[in-house]
N, C-alpha and C positions, 0 to 999 in steps of 0.2 A: 558472424555474431553482431548483434546490435549493441553498441557501446553506450553505456549510461553513466552520467554524472549525477550523484545524489547530493542535494543541497538542503541541509537542515541544521539549525543552531543547536538542537538537542542531540548529544552524542549517541544516546541510547536509541532514540527514534531513527537517527540516520543508520545505525547498525541494523535495526529491524527492517527498515525499507531496503537496505542493501541486501539483506538476506532474502527478502521477497523477490528482488530482481534476480539474484543469483540462482534461485530455485526455479525460475521461469525459463524453459528451453528457448535457446536462441538469443539470450540476453546475457551481458556481463557488465559488472561494475568496474569502470576504469578509474574512478576517483570519487572522493567525498570532500565536500566543502562545508564549513560551519559558519561562514559569513559571506557577505556579498562580494567583497573584494577578491577573496579566494575563488569564488564561483566564476567570476569573469576571467580571472587569470587561468584557471584550469580549463575553461572552455577554449581559450586561445592556445594553451599548451597541448591539451589532449585531443581536442577536436572531436568530442563525443557526438553521437547521433541524436541523443535524447538527454534532456535535463529534467530531473524531478525536483521542482523548485518550491521551497517553502516561502511564505510571505514574510513571516516574522523573523528577521535576521538582526543581529546586534548593531551592524554599522549602517546598512542601507536596506530598505525593505525589498522584498522579492520583486515588486513591480518596478522598482528602480533598476534592479538587475536585469529584468526582462527588457527594459528600454535599452540598456547598454548592449545586451545580446543582439537585439534587432539592429543595432548600429554597426555590428561587426561585419566584415566582408563575407565571412562564411556563416550563413545562418544555421541555427540548430533548432530542432523541435523541442517544445517545452510542454510538460504537464505540471500544472500547479498542484501542490499537495500542502494543505494548510488547514488550520482551525478557523481561519477568517470566514465568517458567514455573511458579512454585510454586503449589500447589493452593489455598492459602488466598487468594492474590491473585485467582485465577480465581473462587473462590467468592464473595469480597467483591464483585467486579465484577458477577457474576450477580445477587447480592442487591440491588445498586444499580440494577438494571434496564437494563443495557447491552444494545444490540441484538446485539452480537457482540464477539469477542475475537480479534484478529489478533496472532500472535506474529512479531516481527521476527527475521531479515529475511524479506521475502516479495517476490514478483514483482507487477508491476502487475496481472496478471490476477486475483490473489486479492482485491485491494481493489476492482477494477472489478466483480467478481461481487457483492461485498457492497453496493456502492453501487447496482447495478442491482436487487438484492433490496429494498433500502430504498425505492427509487423505486417499485417495483411495489406494495409494501405501502401506500405513501402514496397512490398512485392508487386502489388497491382500497378503502381506507377512505373516501376522498373520495367515492366513488360510492355509498356505503351511507347510507341514511337510518337504518337500524337493523341490527344484526348478529344473524343467526341462528346456530345452532350450526355449520352448515356453513361460514359465513363466518369464524367464529372459528377453526375447525379449519384453514382455509386460511391465515389470518394467522399462526397459531402452528405451522404445519406445518413440513415439512422445509426446512432452509436450504441454500444452496449450499455446496459444499466450500470450505474455506479454504486447504487445502494444494495448491499447484499440482502437477500431474502432469507429469513430464518426458516428452517424446516417446519412443516405443518405441525401444529400442536405446541410450538415453542413461542414464547412471548419475549419482546424486547426488554420489558421491565424485569422479568425473572432472569433473563440472560445477564443483565447488568448486575443483579444481586449475586448470582453465582460467580461472576467475574470478580466482583469486589472481594468476596470471601476467599476465592482462590488466590488472588493477588496478595492477600494478607498472610498466606501460608507459603513462604518461599520454598520450604522443604517438601511441599506437596500434601495432598490429602486424598483419602479414599472417598468413594461415592457415599459410603455410610456417614463419614465425618461431614461431608458436604451437606448431606440431607439433614443432619442434626443442626448444623450451623445456619441453614437457610429455612428450616422447618418445612422442607419439601419431602415428598415420598422418595425413597431411595431410588426407585426406577426413574422418577422424573429428574432427580439430581444427576443421575448417570447419563441421561439423554443430553442434558446441557453440557456436561463434561466431555462426552464423546463428540458433540458438535464442535467444541473448541479444539479438540484434537484433530478433527477432520479438516478444519480451516487453518491449521498451522499456528493457532494461538496458544496451544498447550500441548504437552506430550505426556505419554504414559511411561512410568518407571515401575519396575517390578520390585516389590519388597518381599524377600524370602524369609520365611519363618522356619520353625523346626520341622513341621510336617505339613502335608497337604499342598494345595495350589498356592503360588505366590499372590500377594495382595497387589492390586493395581493402584498405584498412586498417581494422581494427576497434578502436573506441575505447570504453572503459568510461564510462558516464554517471553512475552513482550511487555 
């Protein structure tokens, strides 16, 4: 198992990201930190293989944590996960040797692809006694896409609208209720709702009535 430390100041975001890691085969969460000091301490104590590192932390920013981690005797691989989009932060992360940089918010598939890429590189390097140029080219070659692509026929703007409506209904809502709230056709609303279910951002709960088939209620998870 590849051991992962999740670092994020937001408790709910850390929980969501930990859930993403836990549902990815071959990975396990060994610890969670909500500030930079705890992140460095847990790396020393737990010796994880990979750190998912937020930039905005309450005591020291993630780039400062990254510099401390690079000074430790035992290096650890890092994927930055943050809402920071300024170029200087991206450049600093790259110079710090991070494996990748994921911009929040993202769907489970985006992190899953990066974790799978990390696992594949790890296996590849373990199999080599020495690396030739072809091996190095493969290791430093193309990375998986970080930006999830919506299914054909779905738009980002409408997906954002359906997400906002669903988030505002913690108890869940049916496709018909979503269609009414968003002024979409019921079949269109259902497609967006089912997309969120397939990507792990929502789940279906069945509401049983007196007779007939139970009603499908969609509930936002993250």
